C-alpha positions in Angstrom: 40.0 -6.3 36.7 38.4 -5.6 40.1 34.9 -6.7 40.8 34.0 -3.1 41.4 35.3 -2.0 37.9 33.7 -5.1 36.4 30.3 -4.3 38.0 30.5 -0.7 36.9 31.3 -1.7 33.3 28.5 -4.2 33.3 26.1 -1.6 34.6 27.2 0.9 32.0 26.8 -1.6 29.2 23.3 -2.6 30.4 22.4 1.1 30.6 23.6 1.6 27.0 21.6 -1.4 25.9 18.5 0.0 27.5 19.0 3.3 25.8 19.8 2.0 22.3 17.2 -0.8 22.1 13.9 0.4 20.7 11.0 -0.4 23.0 7.4 -0.7 22.0 4.3 -1.4 24.1 2.2 -4.3 22.7 0.3 -3.1 19.7 -3.4 -2.7 20.2 -6.0 -3.4 17.5 -9.4 -1.8 17.1 -12.4 -2.8 14.9 -13.1 0.0 12.5 -16.8 -0.8 12.1 -18.7 -1.8 9.0 -21.7 -1.5 6.7 -25.0 -3.2 7.4 -25.4 -6.5 5.5 -21.7 -6.9 4.5 -19.9 -10.1 5.2 -16.4 -8.9 5.0 -14.6 -5.5 5.3 -11.1 -4.3 4.6 -9.3 -1.0 5.2 -6.7 -0.3 2.4 -5.5 3.2 3.1 -5.3 5.7 6.0 -4.4 9.4 6.0 -2.6 11.3 8.8 -5.9 12.4 10.3 -6.7 8.7 10.9 -9.5 8.5 8.4 -9.4 5.3 6.4 -11.0 3.9 3.3 -11.6 0.4 1.9 -14.4 -1.9 0.9 -17.3 -4.0 2.1 -18.2 -7.3 0.3 -21.2 -9.6 0.4 -21.7 -12.9 -1.5 -23.7 -12.3 -4.7 -23.9 -8.5 -4.2 -21.9 -5.6 -5.6 -19.0 -4.4 -3.5 -19.3 -1.1 -1.7 -16.7 1.6 -0.9 -16.3 2.5 2.7 -14.9 5.4 4.7 -13.9 4.6 8.3 -13.6 7.6 10.7 -11.1 5.7 12.9 -13.4 5.6 15.9 -15.6 2.6 15.0 -18.0 4.3 12.6 -18.1 3.4 8.9 -20.0 5.1 6.1 -20.6 4.1 2.5 -18.7 5.8 -0.3 -21.3 5.2 -3.0 -20.3 4.9 -6.6 -22.6 4.8 -9.7 -25.9 3.1 -9.1 -25.8 -0.7 -9.7 -22.0 -0.8 -10.0 -19.5 -2.7 -7.8 -17.4 -0.1 -6.1 -13.9 -0.4 -4.6 -11.9 2.3 -2.9 -8.1 2.0 -2.8 -6.6 5.2 -1.3 -7.2 8.5 0.5 -5.1 11.6 0.6 -4.5 14.2 3.4 -7.5 16.3 2.3 -9.9 13.4 2.4 -10.3 12.9 -1.3 -10.2 9.2 -2.3 -9.8 7.1 -5.4 -11.4 3.9 -6.5 -13.1 2.0 -9.3 -16.7 1.3 -10.4 -17.3 -2.0 -12.4 -20.3 -3.3 -14.2 -21.2 -5.2 -17.3 -20.0 -2.3 -19.5 -16.5 -2.4 -17.9 -14.5 -0.5 -15.3 -14.2 3.3 -14.7 -11.9 5.1 -12.3 -13.5 7.2 -9.6 -12.4 10.2 -7.6 -14.3 10.7 -4.4 -14.6 14.2 -3.0 -14.2 14.8 0.8 -18.0 15.2 1.0 -18.5 11.7 -0.3 -19.7 12.6 -3.8 -17.9 11.1 -6.7 -16.6 11.9 -10.2 -16.3 9.3 -12.9 -13.0 9.8 -14.7 -12.7 9.4 -18.5 -11.2 6.3 -20.2 -8.3 7.3 -22.5 -9.0 7.2 -26.2 -8.3 3.7 -27.7 -8.9 1.9 -24.3 -12.0 0.1 -23.1 -11.6 0.4 -19.3 -9.7 2.1 -16.5 -9.2 1.6 -12.8 -8.1 4.1 -10.1 -5.4 3.0 -7.7 -3.7 5.9 -6.0 -4.1 9.7 -5.3 -1.6 12.4 -4.5 -2.3 15.4 -2.2 -2.7 17.6 -5.2 -5.7 15.5 -6.2 -4.0 13.8 -9.1 -5.4 10.3 -9.6 -3.2 7.4 -10.8 -4.3 4.1 -12.3 -4.2 1.9 -15.4 -6.1 1.7 -18.6 -6.7 -1.5 -20.6 -7.6 -2.1 -24.3 -9.3 -4.9 -26.1 -6.0 -6.8 -26.5 -5.5 -6.6 -22.7 -2.6 -4.2 -23.1 -2.4 -2.2 -19.8 -0.7 1.2 -19.5 -0.2 3.5 -16.5 -2.2 6.8 -16.6 -2.9 9.8 -14.4 -5.9 12.2 -14.2 -5.3 15.8 -13.2 -7.6 17.4 -10.7 -9.5 18.8 -13.7 -9.9 15.3 -15.1 -7.3 15.6 -17.9 -5.9 12.1 -18.6 -2.2 11.5 -19.4 -0.3 8.3 -20.2 2.8 7.8 -18.0 6.1 6.9 -19.5 7.3 3.3 -19.9 10.9 2.2 -19.8 12.6 0.6 -22.8 11.2 -2.8 -23.6 8.1 -2.5 -21.4 4.6 -2.9 -23.0 2.5 -3.5 -20.0 2.3 -1.9 -16.5 0.6 -2.0 -13.2 0.5 0.9 -10.8 0.2 0.3 -7.1 0.8 3.3 -5.0 1.5 7.1 -5.0 3.1 9.4 -2.4 1.6 12.7 -1.4 4.1 14.6 -3.7 3.6 12.5 -6.8 6.1 9.7 -6.6 4.4 6.5 -8.0 5.4 2.9 -7.6 4.5 -0.2 -9.7 5.9 -2.7 -12.1 6.2 -3.3 -15.8 6.9 -6.2 -18.2 7.3 -6.8 -21.9 8.3 -9.5 -24.4 12.0 -9.0 -23.7 12.0 -8.1 -20.0 10.9 -9.8 -16.8 8.4 -8.2 -14.4 10.4 -5.3 -13.1 9.8 -2.8 -10.3 9.7 0.9 -11.3 9.3 4.3 -9.8 7.6 7.1 -11.7 9.0 10.4 -10.5 7.2 13.8 -10.0 9.0 15.2 -13.1 7.4 12.5 -15.3 10.5 10.3 -15.7 10.6 6.6 -14.8 13.3 4.8 -12.8 13.9 1.1 -13.2 14.8 -0.5 -9.9 17.4 -3.2 -9.7 16.7 -6.7 -8.4 18.6 -9.3 -6.4 19.6 -11.3 -9.5 19.9 -10.7 -13.2 16.6 -11.1 -15.0 14.8 -12.0 -11.7 11.3 -10.7 -11.0 10.8 -7.6 -8.9 7.6 -5.7 -8.1 7.1 -2.4 -6.3 4.1 -2.0 -4.0 4.5 1.4 -2.3 6.5 4.6 -2.2 6.9 7.6 0.2 7.7 11.2 -0.4 11.4 10.6 -0.2 11.2 8.3 -3.2 11.9 5.2 -1.1 10.1 2.2 -2.6 9.1 -1.2 -1.1 8.1 -4.4 -2.7 9.3 -7.9 -3.5 12.3 -9.3 -5.3 13.2 -12.8 -6.2 16.8 -13.9 -5.5 19.0 -16.2 -7.6 17.8 -19.2 -5.5 14.2 -18.3 -6.5 13.2 -17.3 -3.0 11.1 -14.1 -2.7 12.2 -11.3 -0.3 10.5 -8.2 1.0 12.7 -5.3 0.1 13.2 -1.6 0.2 14.8 0.5 -2.6 16.4 3.6 -1.2 16.0 6.9 -3.0 19.4 6.3 -4.7 18.3 2.8 -5.9 20.3 0.8 -3.4 18.5 -2.3 -2.1 17.8 -3.4 1.4 16.3 -6.9 2.3 13.8 -7.5 5.1 12.8 -11.2 5.2 11.7 -14.0 2.9 8.0 -14.4 2.2 7.2 -10.9 3.4 5.1 -8.7 1.2 5.5 -5.0 2.1 2.3 -3.0 1.4 3.2 0.5 2.6 6.1 2.7 3.7 5.5 6.0 5.5 7.7 9.1 5.3 9.6 7.9 8.4 10.7 4.8 6.6 8.5 2.5 8.6 7.1 -0.4 6.6 4.1 -2.6 7.1 2.9 -5.7 5.3 2.1 -9.4 5.6 4.4 -12.3 6.4 3.7 -16.0 6.2 3.2 -18.0 9.5 2.4 -21.6 8.7 -0.7 -21.6 6.5 -1.7 -18.1 7.6 -0.6 -14.6 7.0 0.3 -12.2 9.9 0.7 -8.4 10.0 4.3 -7.2 10.5 5.9 -3.8 10.9 9.6 -3.1 10.2 11.3 0.1 11.6 14.0 1.8 9.5 16.4 0.8 12.3 15.8 -2.9 11.4 13.5 -3.7 14.3 10.7 -6.2 13.4 7.4 -6.0 15.3 4.6 -8.4 15.0 1.3 -6.4 15.1 -0.7 -9.3 16.5 -4.1 -10.8 15.9 -7.4 -9.9 17.5 -8.9 -12.7 19.7 -10.3 -15.6 17.6 -8.5 -14.5 14.4 -5.9 -16.6 12.7 -5.0 -14.5 9.7 -4.6 -10.8 9.0 -2.9 -8.3 6.8 -1.5 -4.8 7.2 -2.2 -2.6 4.2 -1.2 0.9 5.1 0.6 3.0 7.7 0.3 6.8 8.1 3.0 9.2 9.3 1.7 8.9 12.9 2.2 5.2 12.9 -1.4 4.2 12.7 -1.8 0.9 10.7 -4.9 -0.3 8.9 -5.8 -3.6 7.2 -8.0 -6.6 7.7 -8.2 -9.3 10.4 -10.4 -12.2 9.5 -13.5 -10.6 8.0 -13.2 -7.2 9.7 -11.4 -3.9 8.9 -9.1 -3.0 11.8 -6.4 -0.5 12.8 -3.3 -1.2 14.9 -1.7 1.4 17.1 1.9 0.8 18.2 2.7 2.1 21.7 
């Protein structure tokens, strides 16, 4: 091969590599602001408008719900007077879901876009309920608990009508973690005869059991998108835990060990937390398989990414502050 041909081929290969390799500018992080007097803040969910929700916490005082406008300003989402209030998720219209807790128990809350709230009813036969996710229709999803600590998945319609979600065979207990805009829901179940098992509740009311990496090994689903793709964790036969994605058809994709995915957007981009020494660090995985470390603000040694919207804006917590990351 002549040097000219060799050089031309090398140049072509280099050009191909440049074209096919995803390139990102270094992610930037921004403090989302906070409430007066609070010691720590976290952002747990962000919608496509860039509005986020989360919580503010102070030692010895009730927790407070927070709405972050994305530009450094935070406002309280106030629950019932005297109760400790947490806010978990926000939908595209600005409605949010959370929980109020006091000495009498816990109650699920729906927050309206204007910041007012509605206390949702506890199902008959149960003593408490918490709100954990909300769809774009305004349906709230959560769990209800009885005096024996049995826990079941439930939903509240926009009118407040509560419905118990289906459980797969053998399951007697469930935890619900996330809902997509169109009503897919992700969580996990367990029972006397089954290990903790990841499941997806579908918009038609059916429930899909998600396979693991080994027979009878633990799996847990943490988030779902509108395509029915689910992320979570799965324990392998060697007892190592992996961050994983279940595709819509149930097939399984592994990310990395000791990675906990917390969110997947409709583009298939996943964010969560990985272990680095004794700390956790925020990580983003593209559908293509590219891994991106989101980085830490100056002076911070530990952070976690909790949610990503369809525009690629990521929110979470770094040290004691609520933050957002933007990937260039």
